[in-house]
C-alpha positions in Angstrom: -0.3 0.0 0.7 3.3 2.4 -0.4 4.2 4.0 -3.1 8.1 4.6 -3.3 8.7 7.5 -5.4 11.9 7.0 -8.1 13.4 8.4 -11.4 11.3 6.7 -14.1 13.3 4.9 -17.0 12.6 7.8 -19.7 14.1 10.5 -17.2 16.5 13.0 -19.1 18.8 12.5 -15.8 18.6 8.7 -16.4 19.0 8.6 -20.5 21.1 11.9 -21.2 24.5 10.5 -19.1 24.2 13.7 -16.9 25.9 14.7 -14.0 23.7 15.0 -10.6 25.3 18.3 -9.1 22.7 18.6 -6.2 19.7 17.2 -4.4 18.0 20.1 -2.6 14.8 19.0 -0.2 14.3 23.1 0.7 10.7 23.3 -1.1 10.0 26.9 -0.4 11.6 29.2 2.3 9.3 27.6 5.0 9.3 23.7 3.7 11.8 21.2 3.8 11.2 17.6 3.2 14.0 17.0 5.6 12.3 18.4 7.9 9.3 15.4 7.4 9.2 14.0 11.5 6.9 10.7 11.4 5.8 9.0 14.2 3.6 6.1 15.5 1.5 3.3 13.9 -0.7 6.4 12.2 2.1 8.1 10.8 1.4 11.2 13.1 3.7 14.6 11.8 3.9 13.3 8.5 3.5 16.0 5.5 0.7 15.5 3.4 1.4 15.9 0.0 -1.4 16.0 -3.1 -0.5 15.1 -6.5 1.2 18.3 -7.8 3.4 18.8 -4.6 6.7 19.1 -4.9 9.5 16.5 -3.9 13.0 17.6 -4.4 15.2 19.9 -7.0 17.7 18.0 -8.8 20.5 20.3 -10.3 22.6 18.6 -13.1 26.0 19.6 -14.1 25.1 21.4 -17.1 22.9 23.8 -15.8 19.7 22.3 -16.1 17.2 21.5 -12.7 14.5 19.3 -12.5 11.5 19.5 -9.7 10.3 15.7 -9.0 6.3 16.0 -8.1 4.9 13.1 -5.7 2.2 12.5 -8.4 0.2 10.5 -5.2 -1.7 12.1 -2.7 -1.0 11.3 0.7 1.1 11.4 3.5 5.4 11.4 3.2 6.7 8.2 5.0 10.1 8.9 4.3 13.0 11.2 2.2 16.3 9.5 0.8 18.6 11.4 3.1 21.3 8.9 1.2 21.3 10.6 -2.5 22.5 13.7 -0.6 25.5 12.5 -0.4 26.1 10.2 -2.9 23.6 11.3 -6.0 24.9 9.3 -8.0 23.1 6.0 -6.8 20.0 8.3 -7.9 21.2 7.4 -11.2 22.9 3.7 -11.0 20.1 2.7 -8.7 17.0 4.3 -9.8 14.2 1.3 -8.4 16.3 0.1 -5.1 18.7 1.8 -3.4 18.0 5.4 -5.7 14.4 6.1 -4.4 13.5 9.3 -3.5 10.9 9.3 -1.4 8.3 6.9 0.2 4.4 8.3 0.4 1.4 6.4 2.2 -1.8 7.1 0.3 -4.8 7.2 2.4 -6.5 3.6 2.5 -9.6 4.1 0.8 -7.7 6.2 -2.1 -5.2 3.5 -2.3 -7.1 1.4 -4.7 -8.3 3.8 -7.3 -4.6 5.3 -7.6 -2.7 2.0 -8.1 -6.0 1.2 -10.7 -4.8 4.3 -12.5 -0.8 3.1 -12.9 0.3 1.6 -16.0 1.8 -1.9 -16.5 5.6 -2.3 -17.4 4.5 -3.1 -20.8 1.7 -0.2 -20.9 4.8 2.3 -20.0 7.2 0.8 -22.6 4.5 1.6 -25.2 4.1 4.8 -24.4 8.1 5.1 -24.6 7.9 3.8 -27.6 5.4 5.9 -29.3 6.8 8.8 -27.6 10.2 8.0 -29.2 8.3 7.2 -32.6 6.5 10.3 -32.9 9.5 12.5 -32.2 11.4 11.1 -35.0 
């Protein structure tokens, strides 16, 4: 029932051989995802996220900056602080140790959220169509 937020295989940071310069969980002057303190079974203190809530900003060595959004409504359970000191794991192991955050959707919403997700095969078909239309 939890959602692990990672970079998609097609994300520019994973495609073009870019080097990650920095990762910043400071979203605004008053909001840092690193200040998220969760306790207890009911996950008290967790920051609530909407689908459009930014999780972090990633800067690459070529000057590009990417804002990574939650894409899921729910409570922020954890951010991966390991990527701050070792940003290369974001590119080397994006679906395991290089995850960005863990989000817990509301129980009653979790089924509708997962039903709206693409399977791996559907995702690959979307990427193929996108690649064919751009060439």
